[in-house]
N, C-alpha and C positions, 0 to 999 in steps of 0.2 A: 522547425520541429523541433518540440525539447526533448530529449533525453536524459537518460538517471544515471545519474554519475555516485559511486558508491569509493567512499575514502576510509584509510584507516589511521585511525591518530590517536597518538595517548593522550589521553582522556581523565587523567590523576583525582583531577579536584573539580568542585564545580564553577571555582573560576575560568580552571581549563574550561571548559565545558561552554562560558558565560563568553570566554574573546573566544573563539571556533565560530558560536554561533554569531559573530556580532561582525566578524571576518568574512563570513561565507555569506553571508547575509548581503554582504555589502556590494557582493560586487552583480555588478548589470547584466542578467537576464533569467539567475534564480528562483523562481515561485516557492518554491518549497523545499526543504528545511527538516532535520529530521535527524537529532541526535543519538546514539544508542550509549549510555554510558560503561553498562556492563560490559559489549561483544567491543568497546572502541569504533563502533562504525560509525562515521557518518554520513548519509543519503541523500544527495540534492535531486534536484530536479527544475529543468530548464533548457535554457541556451545560453551554454557557457562554455570558456573555455578550459577542458580538466584542468591544463598542464600550469594556466595560473592561477587557478586558486592553488594547487600545491606549494609553490612558491610562496604564497602567502604565508598556510600554513606554516611552511619550516621556520618559516624567521624565527619562527617562537616554540613551535612544538616539532617532534619525531612526527612523521604522517606516508604514507606511499598509494596510491591510488588501487582499488582492487577491481576497478570494472567500470566502465563507460557502457550504454544503451540505450537503446528506444527506450521508453517510458510507455509503461503498459497498463489499459484500459481492460482490466478483465470482469473490472462488475458488472456489465451492461449486461453479459454473456450469462453471465448467473443470477442475474434477478433477475431475464424473459427465463432459468429454467426453470424458478422453485416455481410462480406461477401454477406454469402445466401442473406442478404433478400435486399439489392443493387442488384444482377444477377438477382433473381425476380423482382424485380420492370421493371429493365432495361426489362424483355421480356415485359411484359405488356405493356410497353411502345412500343417495336415496333412492339406487332401485335396488337395496334392502330394505327401507323400511316403507315400500308398494308392496313388495313381494309381504310385507309378513301383517300390513295393510285389510287385504284382502281376504274374507269369508272364510271361512272352511267348505270346500263341498258335503248337501246333509244325507245323508243317506238312507 
C-alpha cells in the first residue's frame, strides 16, 4: 500500500534541490516526488521506508520527518459532485425557458 511521506530539509539552492531529487528518486518504491523550496518540504508517495530516506538525506543536508500517512485520492469525490451541480443548473434553466416560451393567455 502506498503512503505519503512529508519531510523537511534544508533546501537553500538549486544544486541542493537537484541533489535531493536525485537521491530520493533513486530509492526503490518511490512513485512521486514533490520538492517545495519555499516551504522547504519534500512530499513523497510510494512504498519506501521513511527512516532509510532520512538517513540518505542526512548525509549531505539537515532533514527531519514531518509526517507519514496513507496516500489519499480526493479527486474522485470532487469530480463526482461537480457534474451533479451543473446538471441541476441546466434543468433549472430549461424550466425557465419553457415558462418564457408559453404565450400569454388572451382576454
